[in-house]
N, C-alpha and C positions, 0 to 999 in steps of 0.2 A: 382525467382532465376535460372529460366529456361533462361531468357535473358541476365544472369552475363556471360557465356562463348562468346556469341555475342557480347556485349557490351564489353568486354576486346579485342576482336579481332579486332572491329572495333577503338578502342583507340590504340591499337599497329600499326595499318594500319597507322591511321592518325598520329601518330607520327612518323614513318619511311617516310611516304610520304612527311611529311614538313622536314624534315633532309635530303631528297635526292633532293626536289626540290632548298635548299639553297647551297648544294653543287654543284647543277647543275648550279644554276648563277655563283658560282666562279670558276667551273670548265674549264680549257682550258684558265685562265686569264694570259697572258704573262706577260702585263705590262698595269697599270691602264695609264700610260702616258709615251709616247717616242715621243721626239721633231726630226725633220729633214727637211733639205733644198731639194726642189726638182726643177733642172731646168724646165723650160718650154720653154727655149729658148735654141737650142744647143749653147754650147761654141765654139764649132768647124765644120765648114760648110763641112768638109771631111766626118762628120757621116752621115749615113743613118738617113733620114730624121725623123725617129721617136725615135732616142736615143735621152733622154733629152732633147725631144723636142713634141710640141703640134703644130700643124698646124698653119698659121699665124691666119687664119680668128677665128678659134676655143681659141686661146691663147688670143687675142685682146678681145673677147668677155669675156672670162673668167673676165680679167684685169678688163675692163671697166664695169662689172655687179658689182666686188667686190666695186671697187672705188665710183662707183655711189651710190650703196645701203650706204655706208657709209656716203657719203656728205651728202646724202637725210634724213640720220638718219633712214632708213628704218630697220637699224641691228645697232646691239651696237657695237662701236670699241674702244679699250682700248689702251692706250699709251703701247709702245713697253717695255720700263723700267719702269715705275712706276706702271702700269697695272689700272691707274687712268681712268673711264670712259670718253670719249673725246666728246665733245660737235660739234652741226654741223660745229660751229666757228671753233674748233679745227683741224677739218678734212680740212677746207678750207685752214687753215694757213700751213697744209702741202702740200696740192696741190699746192698753188700759194705762195710762199715765197717770204718776202720781206725783203731786207736788204739795208742798208745806208751807204754809205762810203764815205770817202773825198778824194777826187782827187786833185792834184795840177794843176793851170791852166797852159797849155803851152805857154800863155803870159802873158809878164810884167804885173804886179809886181807879177805872180805867187802865186796867194791868194789860199787857200784852198777852193775849191767848193763840197758842200753836194749833194750827187749824191744818187737817189733812184734806185736799180737793182729789178726787180721783175724776179723770175723764177718761169715758170708753169711747172708743173710736165708732162714730157712727157710719156704717159702711155708705150711707147714701150721701155723705161728704166726698163721697171719691169720685170725681166726676170727669177725670180724664185718665189716659194710659200713655207713657213715655213708650215708645218702641225703639229699640236699636237693632236695626236691620243692615242685611246685606242686598243691593240691588244690581240684577242685570236685566240687559234688555239685547234682544234679536233687533242687528241694524236693518235686518230687510222687512219684517213687518212690524217692527216697533213693540213687540210684546214684550212686557215686564214681567219678571218673577222676582218676587222676593223672599228672602228667608228671615225669619225672625232671629234675631240672636239675644235678646231679652227686653223683659218688659218692667216698667215700672208703675203701680198704682200712684196715683197723685190728688192729693186731697185739698178742697177748698177750705181756705183758713178767713174768718170772721172776725171782727173785731167785737169788743162787747157791744157796742151801738147796733152790731148787725149789719155790717158794711164790709163786702170782699176786702180782706186784706190782701190777699195772694194764695199763691197753691206752693202744696208742700210735699216733695216726693218722699214717698214713705223706704222702699227700698227697692233691690234691683233682684231679679229672678232670670239667670241666663241659659239659653237653651244650647248654648255653642260652647265646647271646652276651650276656645282662646279666651274667653272672657272670665274675669274680670283680668286675670294675669298679664296677659299679654300688652294690652290697652289701657292706655288711662282715660278713664272716663270722665264726664264734667269739668273737663278743663278747657 
């Protein structure tokens, strides 16, 4: 009977301790996922060097590292649209696209000639990275913490005339086991 108050006190302490741990885990969670693009090469040469830009060597190293790790199968890469796991061969096809077209011969009898065009990805054309992150904020200090759940290299695409047509996401690399399975991305 003498141990009853001590046992009761320990039980209450344990109960409150476990509740506060749960609230600490979810406290400050702003969003489980947020997705946004970051320019890693400045779109305007008039900007200061650090605005929407990584220095040339660092940018090239980052892009090369992402691409090589995916191409060698060191990290899992996923299709941007379907979130299907990509094989090393799939990555190779993204990096080295082969198309065939039929062109009319300039010489008589002007027959159609099948032509194979191989386009190798120019790493310098990757000027953006799409991030998928979890954000937390301490309400008292306003300190942010971010956890990167995934990254996607994005390539600039130009028309035949050299005008910027748009941006093409290549593939996702995820660092969180919840992706891509639990969440549908790109919707």
